[in-house]
C-alpha positions as a printed NumPy array, in Angstrom:
array([[-22.512,  28.497,  29.787],
       [-18.81 ,  28.288,  30.646],
       [-17.314,  30.483,  27.843],
       [-19.693,  33.312,  28.785],
       [-18.834,  32.949,  32.477],
       [-15.123,  32.969,  31.617],
       [-15.606,  36.266,  29.738],
       [-17.547,  37.771,  32.639],
       [-14.862,  36.648,  35.094],
       [-12.142,  38.154,  32.894],
       [-14.002,  41.47 ,  32.633],
       [-14.38 ,  41.602,  36.406],
       [-10.661,  40.832,  36.796],
       [ -9.719,  43.677,  34.424],
       [-12.144,  46.083,  36.124],
       [-10.595,  45.284,  39.506],
       [ -7.032,  45.561,  38.206],
       [ -7.492,  48.825,  36.294],
       [-10.054,  50.654,  38.399],
       [-12.071,  51.357,  35.226],
       [-15.836,  51.05 ,  35.135],
       [-17.371,  48.014,  33.465],
       [-18.436,  50.205,  30.517],
       [-14.908,  51.606,  30.092],
       [-13.465,  48.094,  30.32 ],
       [-15.822,  46.685,  27.7  ],
       [-15.055,  49.641,  25.425],
       [-11.272,  49.396,  25.748],
       [-10.854,  45.63 ,  26.098],
       [-13.562,  44.426,  23.721],
       [-14.774,  47.089,  21.291],
       [-11.428,  48.71 ,  20.463],
       [-10.034,  45.231,  19.679],
       [-13.01 ,  44.171,  17.537],
       [-12.83 ,  43.613,  13.786],
       [-15.496,  46.301,  13.342],
       [-13.377,  48.958,  15.058],
       [-10.151,  47.87 ,  13.339],
       [-11.833,  48.165,   9.923],
       [-13.439,  51.51 ,  10.809],
       [-10.148,  52.88 ,  12.153],
       [ -8.301,  51.804,   8.995],
       [-10.86 ,  53.589,   6.784],
       [-10.43 ,  56.802,   8.784],
       [ -6.624,  56.593,   8.658],
       [ -6.85 ,  56.115,   4.885],
       [ -9.33 ,  58.977,   4.496],
       [ -7.006,  61.26 ,   6.491],
       [ -3.89 ,  60.023,   4.694],
       [ -2.469,  58.682,   8.001],
       [ -1.924,  62.309,   9.061],
       [ -2.935,  64.146,  12.229],
       [ -5.698,  66.509,  11.21 ],
       [ -4.501,  69.172,  13.647],
       [ -0.721,  69.362,  13.309],
       [  0.02 ,  67.165,  10.233],
       [  2.34 ,  64.788,  12.125],
       [  1.825,  61.061,  11.508],
       [ -1.504,  59.906,  12.958],
       [ -1.367,  57.446,  15.851],
       [ -5.009,  57.262,  16.981],
       [ -8.499,  57.692,  15.597],
       [-10.422,  59.97 ,  17.925],
       [-14.184,  60.029,  18.505],
       [-15.334,  63.643,  18.302],
       [-18.78 ,  62.42 ,  19.379],
       [-19.688,  59.324,  21.376],
       [-23.403,  59.308,  20.519],
       [-22.996,  56.513,  17.968],
       [-20.168,  54.589,  19.636],
       [-20.214,  51.153,  18.06 ],
       [-21.841,  52.404,  14.868],
       [-19.894,  55.599,  14.282],
       [-20.315,  57.8  ,  11.247],
       [-17.041,  58.727,   9.521],
       [-17.591,  62.442,  10.193],
       [-17.523,  61.682,  13.944],
       [-13.963,  60.327,  13.735],
       [-10.633,  62.006,  13.088],
       [ -7.013,  60.869,  12.874],
       [ -4.697,  62.462,  15.447],
       [ -1.163,  62.104,  16.733],
       [ -0.818,  61.214,  20.426],
       [  0.165,  64.772,  21.392],
       [ -2.949,  66.319,  19.852],
       [ -5.141,  63.497,  21.118],
       [ -3.954,  64.119,  24.685],
       [ -4.699,  67.843,  24.295],
       [ -8.178,  67.481,  22.802],
       [ -9.706,  64.299,  24.126],
       [-12.677,  64.573,  26.439],
       [-13.024,  61.285,  28.304]])
């Protein structure tokens, strides 16, 4: 159907423009903008008091310590970090 084809065409356009793989594109352009992720991220920020769990600066990202359950993460797999600490410790 046309809406599905439009989504596929848009994903291909983003993949071509960014040089990311299709999986990376779906993760960053679809999953990280989904209501599920936004709600999960908010719960983790609240749990961590909106504070980086490494340096105590204000948190700016929720980091996956494990990617095994990406899409159905457990809270213990996620941690609030500032951008500086996230850039130091991320493994993607």
